BAVOBA-334507 format. One line per 4 residues: number of its first residue (from 1); their letters; for each residue x, y, z of N, C-alpha, C. Coordinates in steps of 0.1 Angstrom, whole numbers. Atoms other than C-alpha are relative to their C-alpha. Layout:
! residues N
NUM = a = X,Y,Z,X,Y,Z,X,Y,Z ~ ...;
//
This chain:
! residues 461
1 = xxxx = 8,-1,-10,-218,34,-124,-14,0,2 ~ 16,1,3,-254,33,-113,-3,11,-4 ~ 10,-14,6,-277,56,-129,-15,-6,0 ~ 14,5,-4,-314,52,-121,-10,9,-2;
5 = xxxx = 11,-12,-2,-349,68,-123,-4,2,13 ~ 5,-2,-11,-362,82,-93,-13,-7,2 ~ 8,8,-1,-393,63,-97,5,-15,4 ~ -7,13,-2,-373,32,-97,7,1,9;
9 = xxxx = -6,0,-14,-353,43,-67,-11,1,11 ~ 12,1,-12,-386,49,-46,-2,-14,2 ~ 6,12,1,-396,12,-55,11,-6,8 ~ -10,8,-7,-361,-3,-46,3,2,11;
13 = xxxx = -1,-4,-14,-359,16,-14,-9,2,9 ~ 11,3,-12,-393,8,0,-3,15,4 ~ 5,-12,-4,-399,47,-2,-9,6,-8 ~ 10,-7,10,-420,74,-17,7,14,-6;
17 = xxxx = -5,-11,6,-412,100,-44,-9,12,4 ~ 6,-14,-5,-422,135,-29,-10,5,-11 ~ 3,-8,11,-429,149,-64,-1,-12,-11 ~ 1,12,10,-440,122,-90,3,9,-14;
21 = xxxx = -2,-4,15,-434,146,-121,18,-1,-2 ~ -13,3,3,-396,139,-113,3,-15,-3 ~ 0,17,0,-402,100,-116,8,-3,-10 ~ -8,8,12,-384,96,-151,14,8,0;
25 = xxxx = -15,-8,-1,-354,120,-142,11,-12,7 ~ -11,11,-4,-319,99,-138,7,7,8 ~ -11,-4,-5,-293,103,-114,10,-9,-3 ~ -10,11,3,-257,91,-119,9,0,12;
29 = xxxx = -11,1,-14,-236,78,-88,-7,6,11 ~ 5,-1,-13,-241,81,-51,8,6,9 ~ -10,-5,-10,-227,101,-24,-8,2,13 ~ 7,-3,-11,-232,105,12,6,11,9;
33 = xxxx = -6,-11,-5,-207,133,19,-2,13,-10 ~ 3,-12,6,-217,168,6,14,6,-5 ~ -15,-5,4,-180,178,5,7,-7,-12 ~ -5,7,12,-170,152,-21,-13,-4,-12;
37 = xxxx = 10,3,9,-203,150,-40,3,8,-14 ~ -3,-6,12,-201,156,-76,-16,1,-7 ~ 16,-6,6,-231,172,-100,-5,-15,-3 ~ 10,9,8,-257,147,-111,-2,-11,10;
41 = xxxx = 0,11,-7,-251,124,-82,-12,1,9 ~ 9,1,-11,-278,111,-56,6,3,16 ~ -4,-3,-12,-274,125,-21,-6,-9,11 ~ 9,8,-9,-283,99,6,4,8,14;
45 = xxxx = 0,-5,-12,-288,118,40,-1,-8,11 ~ -2,10,-10,-276,94,66,2,7,14 ~ 1,-7,-13,-284,104,103,10,-12,5 ~ -10,7,-6,-251,87,117,2,4,15;
49 = xxxx = -2,2,-14,-235,85,151,8,15,1 ~ -8,-13,-2,-213,117,146,-7,13,-7 ~ 8,-12,6,-232,138,121,-14,-5,-7 ~ 14,3,8,-266,139,104,-1,9,-13;
53 = xxxx = 0,-7,13,-266,141,69,-12,10,-5 ~ 12,-7,4,-300,158,66,3,17,5 ~ -5,-13,-2,-279,191,80,8,7,-13 ~ -7,-4,11,-261,190,47,-8,-2,-13;
57 = xxxx = 5,2,17,-287,186,20,-1,11,-7 ~ -1,-14,7,-290,222,11,13,1,-6 ~ -15,-1,5,-251,223,7,0,-8,-14 ~ -3,9,10,-254,191,-15,-9,2,-14;
61 = xxxx = 7,-5,11,-282,206,-37,7,13,-7 ~ -9,-10,8,-262,237,-43,13,-3,-8 ~ -10,8,7,-236,215,-54,-1,-6,-11 ~ 3,6,10,-255,201,-80,-5,-14,-1;
65 = xxxx = 8,14,0,-271,169,-66,-10,-3,-6 ~ 9,3,8,-295,154,-88,-14,-1,8 ~ 14,4,-10,-320,143,-58,7,-6,14 ~ -6,0,-13,-319,134,-24,-9,-13,6;
69 = xxxx = 7,11,-10,-330,102,-1,0,6,14 ~ 3,-4,-14,-343,116,32,-8,-8,8 ~ 10,5,-8,-361,103,64,-12,12,-1 ~ 13,-6,-1,-395,111,66,-5,10,11;
73 = xxxx = 3,-9,-14,-391,128,101,7,14,-6 ~ -7,-12,1,-369,155,82,-11,11,-3 ~ 13,-13,1,-389,189,86,-3,7,-12 ~ 0,-8,14,-378,206,53,-2,-9,-13;
77 = xxxx = 3,6,13,-389,180,29,-7,9,-13 ~ 7,-8,11,-414,202,12,7,9,-9 ~ -6,-9,7,-391,228,3,11,-6,-9 ~ -11,5,10,-365,207,-11,-8,-10,-11;
81 = xxxx = 7,6,10,-389,185,-30,-4,10,-14 ~ 5,-11,11,-399,218,-51,13,2,-11 ~ -8,-6,8,-366,222,-66,10,-15,-5 ~ -6,12,4,-349,183,-67,-11,-12,2;
85 = xxxx = 9,13,-5,-364,149,-67,4,-4,14 ~ 0,5,-12,-369,136,-33,-5,-14,3 ~ 4,12,-5,-372,100,-20,-1,-1,14 ~ 3,1,-15,-387,98,17,2,-16,2;
89 = xxxx = 0,16,-6,-380,66,36,1,1,14 ~ 0,0,-12,-381,55,71,15,1,4 ~ -15,-1,-6,-343,50,76,11,0,-14 ~ -10,-3,10,-318,62,49,13,-8,-1;
93 = xxxx = -11,9,-4,-290,41,62,-3,-15,-9 ~ 6,14,5,-312,8,55,-5,3,-14 ~ 5,-3,14,-325,24,22,12,-2,-9 ~ -11,1,8,-289,27,9,6,-16,-1;
97 = xxxx = 0,14,1,-283,-9,18,-10,-9,-10 ~ 9,5,9,-314,-20,0,3,1,-13 ~ -3,-7,12,-302,2,-30,11,-8,-6 ~ -13,8,0,-268,-17,-28,-4,-13,-4;
101 = xxxx = 1,13,4,-281,-50,-30,-9,-2,-12 ~ 4,-2,14,-305,-43,-58,9,2,-12 ~ -7,-3,11,-279,-28,-80,11,-12,-4 ~ -13,11,-1,-253,-57,-70,-7,-13,-9;
105 = xxxx = 7,10,5,-280,-80,-84,-2,1,-15 ~ 2,-3,11,-283,-62,-115,15,-2,-9 ~ -13,3,7,-244,-66,-125,1,-13,-2 ~ -5,14,4,-230,-92,-146,15,-5,4;
109 = xxxx = -16,2,-3,-193,-94,-133,-1,-6,11 ~ -1,10,-10,-182,-119,-113,10,5,12 ~ -7,-5,-10,-169,-111,-79,7,-7,10 ~ -8,9,-10,-141,-121,-55,1,10,15;
113 = xxxx = 4,-6,-11,-150,-112,-19,13,-7,11 ~ -12,4,-8,-117,-109,3,-1,6,16 ~ -1,-5,-17,-116,-109,42,11,-7,7 ~ -14,6,-11,-90,-118,72,2,12,9;
117 = xxxx = -8,-9,-12,-74,-104,102,11,10,-8 ~ -10,-10,7,-43,-91,80,1,-6,-13 ~ -4,4,13,-35,-90,45,-11,2,-9 ~ 14,0,11,-71,-84,29,2,10,-10;
121 = xxxx = -3,-11,8,-60,-50,14,9,-4,-11 ~ -11,2,8,-29,-61,-1,-5,-14,-8 ~ 5,12,8,-45,-96,-13,-8,8,-12 ~ 9,-8,11,-74,-72,-29,10,5,-11;
125 = xxxx = -8,-6,12,-46,-54,-47,7,-8,-9 ~ -6,10,9,-27,-83,-59,-9,-7,-9 ~ 10,9,8,-58,-100,-71,-4,9,-11 ~ 3,-9,10,-68,-70,-89,8,1,-12;
129 = xxxx = -12,-1,9,-35,-66,-108,0,-15,-7 ~ -1,13,7,-36,-105,-116,-10,0,-10 ~ 13,1,8,-72,-99,-130,2,11,-13 ~ -5,-8,10,-57,-71,-151,5,-7,-12;
133 = xxxx = -9,6,12,-35,-94,-170,-7,-8,-8 ~ 7,7,7,-65,-116,-180,-12,2,-2 ~ 14,-7,3,-95,-97,-183,-2,14,-3 ~ 0,-15,1,-107,-62,-193,-11,3,6;
137 = xxxx = 12,-2,-8,-128,-42,-175,-1,-3,16 ~ 2,4,-17,-122,-50,-138,1,10,8 ~ 1,-7,-10,-125,-33,-107,3,-4,12 ~ -3,5,-13,-116,-32,-70,-5,10,12;
141 = xxxx = 3,-9,-11,-126,-16,-38,11,11,0 ~ -11,-9,1,-109,17,-39,2,4,17 ~ -1,-4,-13,-91,27,-7,-2,-9,11 ~ 5,10,-10,-104,10,25,-14,0,2;
145 = xxxx = 13,2,0,-140,10,17,-9,-14,2 ~ 2,12,-4,-147,-24,35,-11,-4,7 ~ 12,3,-11,-177,-19,58,-12,3,-5 ~ 13,-4,3,-213,-12,56,-3,13,-6;
149 = xxxx = 1,-16,10,-208,22,42,8,-1,-11 ~ -9,1,12,-178,14,22,-5,-9,-13 ~ 4,10,11,-192,-17,5,-11,6,-11 ~ 10,-3,8,-224,-3,-10,3,14,-9;
153 = xxxx = -7,-10,8,-205,30,-22,10,-6,-12 ~ -6,8,12,-181,7,-40,-9,-7,-11 ~ 9,6,7,-209,-11,-56,-5,13,-10 ~ 9,-8,5,-228,20,-67,12,4,-11;
157 = xxxx = -11,-2,8,-191,29,-87,4,-9,-10 ~ -3,9,9,-190,-1,-108,-10,0,-13 ~ 6,-1,11,-201,-1,-143,-6,-13,-3 ~ 10,12,3,-228,-26,-159,10,-7,-7;
161 = xxxx = -5,7,10,-200,-34,-184,12,-9,7 ~ -9,8,-6,-175,-46,-159,1,-15,3 ~ -1,14,2,-164,-81,-162,4,-8,13 ~ -6,5,-11,-147,-89,-127,2,10,9;
165 = xxxx = -2,-9,-12,-143,-72,-94,4,-6,10 ~ -5,5,-14,-125,-75,-61,-4,8,10 ~ 7,-6,-11,-142,-66,-29,6,-3,9 ~ -4,4,-14,-126,-63,3,-12,3,12;
169 = xxxx = 10,-2,-9,-146,-67,32,3,-3,12 ~ -3,-1,-12,-141,-60,67,-10,2,12 ~ 10,-5,-9,-160,-58,101,4,8,12 ~ -4,-10,-11,-160,-33,128,-9,-1,11;
173 = xxxx = 10,3,-8,-192,-44,145,-4,-16,1 ~ 5,11,0,-208,-77,155,-9,-3,-10 ~ 9,1,9,-227,-92,129,-1,5,-13 ~ -3,-5,14,-216,-72,102,3,-7,-11;
177 = xxxx = -5,8,12,-202,-99,80,-13,-4,-9 ~ 14,8,6,-237,-117,73,-7,11,-9 ~ 8,-11,8,-252,-81,61,10,4,-14 ~ -7,-2,13,-220,-77,38,-1,-13,-8;
181 = xxxx = 0,10,10,-224,-111,24,-15,-1,-9 ~ 11,0,6,-260,-103,16,0,12,-9 ~ -3,-12,4,-252,-69,2,8,-5,-13 ~ -10,4,9,-222,-82,-20,1,-13,-10;
185 = xxxx = 4,12,6,-231,-118,-30,14,-5,-10 ~ -14,2,9,-191,-125,-41,-5,-16,-4 ~ 0,13,6,-189,-155,-64,12,-11,4 ~ -12,5,-3,-155,-166,-50,2,8,17;
189 = xxxx = -3,-5,-12,-147,-160,-10,13,-2,5 ~ -12,3,-7,-113,-157,4,3,6,15 ~ -3,-5,-15,-103,-157,40,16,-1,0 ~ -15,0,3,-66,-147,40,6,-5,17;
193 = xxxx = -2,3,-11,-63,-156,79,-7,4,11 ~ 6,-5,-11,-74,-150,114,9,3,10 ~ -10,-1,-14,-56,-135,145,-7,9,10 ~ 7,-12,-12,-59,-110,173,-4,14,-5;
197 = xxxx = 5,-12,6,-79,-84,160,-17,2,3 ~ 17,-2,-2,-118,-69,167,0,-7,14 ~ 2,5,-14,-110,-80,204,-11,10,10 ~ 9,-12,-7,-131,-49,217,-12,-7,-2;
201 = xxxx = 13,5,-3,-162,-68,208,2,-17,-3 ~ -1,13,3,-147,-104,199,8,-6,10 ~ -10,5,-11,-132,-124,228,10,-10,-3 ~ -9,7,5,-111,-147,209,2,-3,-12;
205 = xxxx = -3,2,13,-93,-158,179,-11,-9,-6 ~ 12,9,7,-119,-186,172,-14,8,-3 ~ 11,-10,2,-146,-158,175,2,11,-13 ~ -1,-7,11,-129,-140,151,0,-10,-14;
209 = xxxx = 2,7,10,-127,-168,127,-16,-3,-4 ~ 15,3,3,-164,-176,132,-7,13,-8 ~ 6,-12,7,-173,-140,124,5,3,-16 ~ -7,-2,18,-150,-139,90,-12,-10,-7;
213 = xxxx = 6,9,8,-168,-173,81,-15,3,0 ~ 13,-3,0,-203,-156,87,-2,3,-16 ~ 0,-3,14,-194,-142,51,-7,-15,-8 ~ 6,10,9,-198,-179,35,-12,-7,7;
217 = xxxx = 14,7,-4,-225,-192,59,-13,8,-7 ~ 13,-6,2,-250,-165,45,1,0,-16 ~ -2,2,14,-240,-175,9,-6,-14,-4 ~ 3,11,4,-251,-202,-15,12,-12,3;
221 = xxxx = -9,11,-4,-234,-237,-7,10,-2,-14 ~ -8,5,13,-219,-238,-42,9,13,-4 ~ -8,-11,1,-199,-205,-39,10,-4,6 ~ -11,6,-6,-163,-216,-34,5,10,13;
225 = xxxx = -7,-6,-9,-145,-208,-3,13,-2,0 ~ -14,3,-5,-107,-205,1,6,6,12 ~ -4,-4,-13,-89,-205,31,15,-4,2 ~ -16,3,-5,-50,-205,46,1,-11,7;
229 = xxxx = -3,14,-9,-41,-241,52,8,2,9 ~ -10,-1,-10,-13,-226,74,-4,9,12 ~ 7,-4,-13,-38,-213,99,-10,-11,7 ~ 7,10,-6,-49,-239,120,-11,5,7;
233 = xxxx = 13,-5,-8,-78,-220,140,-10,1,-13 ~ 11,-3,7,-94,-209,107,-3,-15,-6 ~ 6,16,6,-91,-246,91,-8,-6,10 ~ 10,9,-5,-108,-261,122,-13,7,-1;
237 = xxxx = 11,-7,1,-134,-235,121,-9,0,-14 ~ 6,1,14,-141,-239,84,-5,-13,-3 ~ 3,12,2,-144,-275,86,-14,0,7 ~ 14,2,-8,-173,-270,110,-13,7,-10;
241 = xxxx = 11,-4,12,-195,-253,83,3,-4,-14 ~ -1,7,14,-182,-268,49,7,-15,1 ~ -6,13,1,-174,-304,41,14,1,-8 ~ -12,0,7,-150,-292,16,2,15,-6;
245 = xxxx = -3,-10,2,-132,-262,5,13,3,-7 ~ -13,-1,9,-100,-248,-14,9,6,9 ~ -11,-6,-10,-67,-240,3,10,5,-7 ~ -16,-6,7,-34,-219,-4,6,-2,14;
249 = xxxx = -9,0,-8,-4,-224,15,16,2,-5 ~ -13,-1,2,33,-217,19,7,-13,5 ~ -4,11,-7,40,-249,37,-7,-12,4 ~ 7,12,-1,12,-273,41,-6,-6,-12;
253 = xxxx = 7,6,13,-4,-295,16,-13,10,-1 ~ 12,-8,4,-32,-275,-1,1,1,-16 ~ 2,-1,15,-46,-268,-36,9,9,-7 ~ -11,-9,5,-25,-238,-44,10,1,10;
257 = xxxx = -12,0,-9,9,-241,-29,11,7,-8 ~ -12,-7,7,42,-220,-37,8,-12,-2 ~ -10,13,3,65,-243,-54,15,6,4 ~ -14,-4,-1,97,-220,-51,0,15,3;
261 = xxxx = -3,-13,-5,107,-186,-35,16,3,-3 ~ -13,-2,3,139,-172,-50,1,17,2 ~ -4,-14,-3,155,-139,-36,4,8,-14 ~ -3,-13,9,156,-107,-59,10,8,7;
265 = xxxx = -8,-8,-3,183,-85,-60,-3,14,6 ~ 8,-11,-4,158,-57,-54,-10,1,15 ~ 6,4,-10,146,-71,-21,-13,-5,0 ~ 15,6,2,116,-85,-34,4,-15,-4;
269 = xxxx = -3,13,5,112,-123,-47,-6,-2,-12 ~ 5,6,14,105,-145,-76,-8,-10,7 ~ 11,7,-6,74,-164,-65,-6,-11,-10 ~ 4,11,9,65,-198,-85,-13,-4,7;
273 = xxxx = 12,8,-2,30,-210,-84,-5,-8,-13 ~ 3,9,14,18,-237,-108,9,4,-12 ~ -12,-2,11,50,-233,-127,1,15,-6 ~ 0,-15,3,41,-194,-131,11,6,8;
277 = xxxx = -8,-9,-11,69,-171,-119,-5,14,0 ~ 6,-12,-4,57,-137,-103,13,4,5 ~ -9,-8,-7,81,-112,-93,-8,10,10 ~ 10,-8,-9,68,-95,-61,9,7,8;
281 = xxxx = -7,-10,-6,85,-65,-49,-4,7,13 ~ 5,-3,-11,71,-66,-15,8,-11,9 ~ -9,7,-11,92,-79,18,-9,-11,8 ~ 6,8,-9,82,-108,39,-7,-11,-4;
285 = xxxx = 8,12,5,66,-144,38,-16,4,-2 ~ 15,-3,-1,32,-129,46,-5,6,-11 ~ 3,-6,12,34,-110,14,-1,-10,-10 ~ 1,11,10,40,-142,-6,-14,-7,4;
289 = xxxx = 13,5,0,9,-156,11,-11,7,-5 ~ 11,-8,3,-13,-128,4,-2,-2,-18 ~ -4,4,15,1,-134,-35,-9,-13,-3 ~ 5,11,0,-9,-169,-31,-15,0,-1;
293 = xxxx = 13,-1,-2,-44,-162,-19,-6,5,-12 ~ 5,-7,12,-48,-137,-48,-2,-9,-13 ~ -2,8,9,-36,-163,-72,-12,-9,-2 ~ 11,10,-1,-61,-189,-59,-12,4,-2;
297 = xxxx = 15,-4,1,-92,-165,-61,-2,3,-14 ~ -2,-2,17,-84,-155,-99,-2,-14,-6 ~ -1,14,5,-78,-192,-106,-14,-5,-1 ~ 12,7,-3,-110,-204,-89,-11,7,-6;
301 = xxxx = 10,-5,8,-130,-178,-108,1,-1,-13 ~ 0,5,14,-121,-192,-139,9,1,-12 ~ -9,-5,9,-92,-176,-153,12,-10,-1 ~ -11,8,5,-60,-191,-168,13,10,-1;
305 = xxxx = -12,-10,2,-24,-174,-169,10,-10,-10 ~ -10,7,8,-10,-202,-193,6,8,-13 ~ -8,-10,11,-4,-177,-222,1,15,5 ~ -5,-11,-5,4,-149,-200,14,1,5;
309 = xxxx = -14,-2,-6,41,-135,-192,-1,6,14 ~ 4,-5,-16,35,-135,-153,12,9,3 ~ -11,-9,-7,71,-120,-147,-4,16,-6 ~ 2,-14,5,56,-86,-167,-12,4,11;
313 = xxxx = 8,-9,-10,30,-81,-139,5,6,9 ~ -3,-10,-13,36,-52,-118,-7,1,10 ~ 7,0,-15,26,-59,-83,6,13,9 ~ -6,-14,-10,26,-29,-58,-13,-4,10;
317 = xxxx = 11,0,-12,5,-27,-25,-7,13,1 ~ 4,-11,0,-17,1,-14,9,9,10 ~ -9,-8,-9,2,31,5,-1,-6,15 ~ -4,2,-14,15,24,41,0,-14,3;
321 = xxxx = -1,13,-5,13,-13,37,11,-9,-4 ~ -13,5,4,47,-25,35,8,4,-12 ~ -7,-7,11,60,-2,9,15,2,4 ~ -15,-2,-2,99,2,6,1,15,-7;
325 = xxxx = -3,-15,3,106,42,3,13,3,3 ~ -13,-2,-1,139,54,-4,0,15,-1 ~ -2,-16,-2,145,92,7,15,3,2 ~ -13,-3,-2,177,105,0,9,-12,3;
329 = xxxx = -5,11,0,198,80,14,-5,-9,11 ~ 10,6,-11,172,69,40,-6,-14,-9 ~ 11,11,6,154,35,32,-9,-3,13 ~ 11,1,-9,122,33,50,-12,-11,-5;
333 = xxxx = 13,9,3,94,5,52,-10,6,6 ~ 13,-5,-2,61,22,55,-12,-10,2 ~ 10,10,-2,38,-3,72,-12,7,11 ~ 9,-6,-11,17,21,93,-14,2,-3;
337 = xxxx = 17,-2,1,-19,18,80,-5,-5,11 ~ 4,5,-11,-28,-5,106,10,-10,7 ~ -10,7,-6,-15,-28,132,-7,-8,11 ~ 4,8,-13,-23,-60,154,12,-8,4;
341 = xxxx = -13,6,-3,1,-84,170,6,-9,-10 ~ -4,11,9,3,-109,141,5,9,-11 ~ -4,-7,9,8,-82,116,13,5,5 ~ -11,-5,-2,34,-65,136,12,-9,2;
345 = xxxx = -11,9,-1,55,-96,143,3,-5,-15 ~ -3,6,14,52,-106,105,9,13,-9 ~ -8,-12,8,65,-70,93,13,1,9 ~ -16,-3,-5,92,-68,119,9,-13,-3;
349 = xxxx = -9,12,7,105,-105,110,4,3,-13 ~ -7,-3,16,106,-93,72,10,11,2 ~ -8,-13,-5,124,-60,86,14,-10,1 ~ -11,4,-6,149,-81,103,7,-11,-11;
353 = xxxx = -5,8,10,153,-107,74,7,8,-11 ~ -8,-7,10,167,-80,50,13,4,5 ~ -12,-6,-4,202,-74,52,5,13,-5 ~ -6,-16,1,220,-41,58,11,1,11;
357 = xxxx = -8,-2,-9,250,-28,74,-1,13,7 ~ 5,-13,-7,235,5,84,-11,-2,12 ~ 8,-1,-10,215,15,115,-14,-4,-3 ~ 14,3,1,182,-1,122,-6,8,10;
361 = xxxx = 7,-8,-10,155,23,137,-12,-5,-1 ~ 16,4,1,121,9,147,-9,14,7 ~ 9,-8,-8,92,34,152,-14,-6,0 ~ 13,9,-4,62,16,167,-9,7,8;
365 = xxxx = 11,-10,-5,29,31,175,-10,-11,8 ~ 12,7,-6,-1,17,197,-4,-8,-9 ~ 9,9,10,-19,-14,183,-16,2,8 ~ 13,-3,-7,-56,-4,190,-9,-11,0;
369 = xxxx = 14,10,1,-91,-25,193,5,-14,4 ~ -4,13,-6,-74,-52,213,-5,-6,11 ~ 8,4,-13,-97,-54,242,7,4,11 ~ -5,1,-11,-88,-60,276,13,-3,4;
373 = xxxx = -15,5,1,-56,-76,269,11,7,-6 ~ -12,-7,9,-38,-49,251,14,1,7 ~ -14,0,-5,-11,-46,274,8,-9,0 ~ -7,13,2,-3,-81,272,6,1,-14;
377 = xxxx = -5,2,15,-1,-79,235,13,9,-4 ~ -11,-8,2,21,-49,235,12,-5,7 ~ -9,8,-8,42,-68,261,8,-11,-9 ~ -7,13,9,50,-96,238,8,5,-11;
381 = xxxx = -9,-7,10,61,-73,212,16,4,3 ~ -13,-1,-3,86,-62,232,10,-12,4 ~ -9,10,-3,99,-94,244,3,-9,-14 ~ -4,6,14,98,-105,207,11,8,-5;
385 = xxxx = -12,-9,3,124,-78,200,13,1,7 ~ -10,1,-10,144,-87,230,14,-7,-5 ~ -12,9,4,168,-111,209,3,7,-14 ~ -1,-7,15,168,-88,176,12,10,1;
389 = xxxx = -10,-9,2,197,-67,165,-5,11,-8 ~ 6,-13,4,187,-32,161,5,14,7 ~ -6,-12,-6,200,5,172,-9,8,8 ~ 9,-8,-8,170,23,182,-14,-4,-1;
393 = xxxx = 15,3,-3,133,19,194,-6,11,2 ~ 8,-14,-4,110,49,192,-15,-5,2 ~ 13,4,-4,75,42,206,-10,14,-1 ~ 12,-10,1,43,65,201,-12,-6,9;
397 = xxxx = 9,4,-5,15,60,224,0,-6,15 ~ 0,6,-15,5,50,261,3,-16,-2 ~ 2,13,2,1,14,251,16,-4,-5 ~ -14,3,6,36,13,231,11,1,12;
401 = xxxx = -15,0,-12,54,20,264,0,-15,6 ~ 0,16,-6,48,-18,272,9,-5,-10 ~ -9,8,8,68,-27,243,15,6,4 ~ -14,-7,-6,97,-2,256,5,-8,9;
405 = xxxx = -3,5,-15,95,-16,290,5,-14,1 ~ -4,14,1,98,-52,278,11,-4,-9 ~ -11,3,9,123,-50,253,13,2,8 ~ -14,0,-9,157,-59,269,10,-1,-10;
409 = xxxx = -9,3,11,178,-59,236,12,8,6 ~ -10,-8,-6,213,-49,244,3,12,-11 ~ -6,-11,10,227,-15,231,-7,8,-6 ~ 9,-7,9,199,-1,218,-4,14,7;
413 = xxxx = 6,-13,-5,186,37,224,-14,-1,0 ~ 15,2,-1,149,38,235,-5,15,4 ~ 6,-12,-1,127,68,231,-16,-3,-3 ~ 14,2,1,91,73,237,-9,13,-1;
417 = xxxx = 8,-11,4,65,98,225,-14,-4,3 ~ 14,4,-1,29,101,234,-10,3,-11 ~ 8,1,12,17,112,201,9,3,-14 ~ -8,0,14,28,112,164,2,14,-3;
421 = xxxx = -5,-13,1,28,151,164,11,4,6 ~ -13,-1,-6,54,151,189,12,-5,-7 ~ -14,7,5,77,127,172,2,5,-12 ~ -3,-6,11,70,142,139,9,12,0;
425 = xxxx = -7,-11,-3,83,174,153,17,-1,0 ~ -13,2,-6,114,158,164,10,-10,-7 ~ -5,12,6,121,128,140,14,2,-7 ~ -12,-3,6,147,142,120,14,2,9;
429 = xxxx = -12,-5,-8,172,151,148,3,-17,3 ~ -1,13,-2,170,112,153,7,-9,-13 ~ -3,9,10,179,100,119,14,6,-8 ~ -12,-4,11,212,100,99,3,-7,-11;
433 = xxxx = -4,4,15,226,92,64,-2,-16,1 ~ 0,14,3,218,56,53,-9,-8,12 ~ 9,6,-12,194,48,84,-10,-12,-8 ~ 11,9,3,170,18,79,-10,-2,8;
437 = xxxx = 10,-4,-9,137,25,93,-12,-7,-2 ~ 13,10,-1,107,3,101,-12,7,6 ~ 9,-10,-7,74,24,108,-14,-11,0 ~ 13,9,-3,42,3,124,-8,5,10;
441 = xxxx = 10,-3,-13,11,13,142,-13,0,-4 ~ 12,-1,7,-25,14,140,-4,15,-3 ~ 2,-12,6,-39,42,121,-4,9,7 ~ 5,-11,-11,-55,60,151,11,6,4;
445 = xxxx = -12,-5,-5,-20,67,161,6,11,-9 ~ -4,-12,12,-13,88,127,14,-1,-1 ~ -16,1,4,23,76,121,5,3,-13 ~ -3,-4,13,17,88,86,7,17,2;
449 = xxxx = -3,-13,-5,27,123,102,15,-1,-2 ~ -12,-2,0,61,113,109,5,-8,-12 ~ -3,4,14,64,94,74,2,12,-8 ~ -1,-13,6,56,128,60,14,7,3;
453 = xxxx = -9,-9,-4,83,145,78,14,-7,-5 ~ -12,7,4,110,116,72,3,3,-15 ~ 0,-3,14,103,124,35,6,11,-3 ~ -8,-16,3,119,158,39,14,-2,3;
457 = xxxx = -14,-1,-4,153,143,49,7,1,-12 ~ -9,-3,11,178,156,29,-1,12,-8 ~ 2,-13,7,161,188,16,6,10,8 ~ -9,-11,-6,179,220,22,-10,8,7;
461 = x = 8,-6,-10,164,243,49,4,14,-1;
//
């Protein structure tokens, strides 16, 4: 992790050390949250939209913070600087970004940067597991720390001895990707796909593609770009900014293409790429695309799998991203970390491709952040389901009512709930032995509460 003298910190952040006698002291790691801060870490007090970190400086110091970055306007600077090193800056958030950029430049690791509308977290997880098979001391973005707060915190955790790292890069505001490129400086860039997402500030899929491609536009022209050849919009927009790039595909001509997919008895697949076989215990062709993207990234970074028993690589995804969970006699596909129309359809398609003689239950929540056409996209999911065979549709949220309204599948039971708390209180009354359940919705709906309750099925009361 980052460790630095406070006089160096002041220089890198364009700040001033309040007490020069502390200049040679070192901090180890960085925190912006006093609740999770560890001893010897630097606490950066960020004045955010919801909270002002300056209000928690005393709490951070009492928990063992080695020092603090605070803004010049903070009234109690003098009293703090008498106990711990304090670097004062105009804007502590921008100081954090400056520090992250400097620290990234000091690292010798090779970096893969992964972005896309769908699948970037799973692709990150798969790329990390592939890297572990061919390299020692590798790192990945923990959890979902993929924005202009999360990426700096990820970088600060990487050791100088790290050989390769996989960063997930996501956008939540306009122009965020160009700043992420400047900070993270990836050696290889992967764009998994583009789709209907972030439409609260982007008006079309073309604009989503352009926003993702800001990542490569702000890097050196010799940084390889890997894109999905099966995504026509992404391909078209990529050609506008690069004469050549690397492609992966399940069906079109590409540099990295799946040669064969063989069904496995455990609901996964054996996927053959470059004559290497990988057992992928995840359902759906979209997950195979994620593996292909991850493989392309690791190979492009310069690694080979020629002397690796690739069938022994144990793949898994992050929690709530297509996990198959068995609880007593229930089988549950937990896919409720997030949702947009493309990922919802891909997940549902994978669910219906799996064979079962048991009841199928769908639990679908609102898809958020889709802009003015949100109702239309939910209506389309209902229409998509109308020719599918299943037994029960449970929706959660106001927007998801459009799924109910527009699903005309025959013989199904429909139930709707306003929020996940109401459904979690009632969900066990709907399920029976051997049910096959699919759960999908945006994170803001909180369907993990329903999942937690389902995991108590079969327990004695």
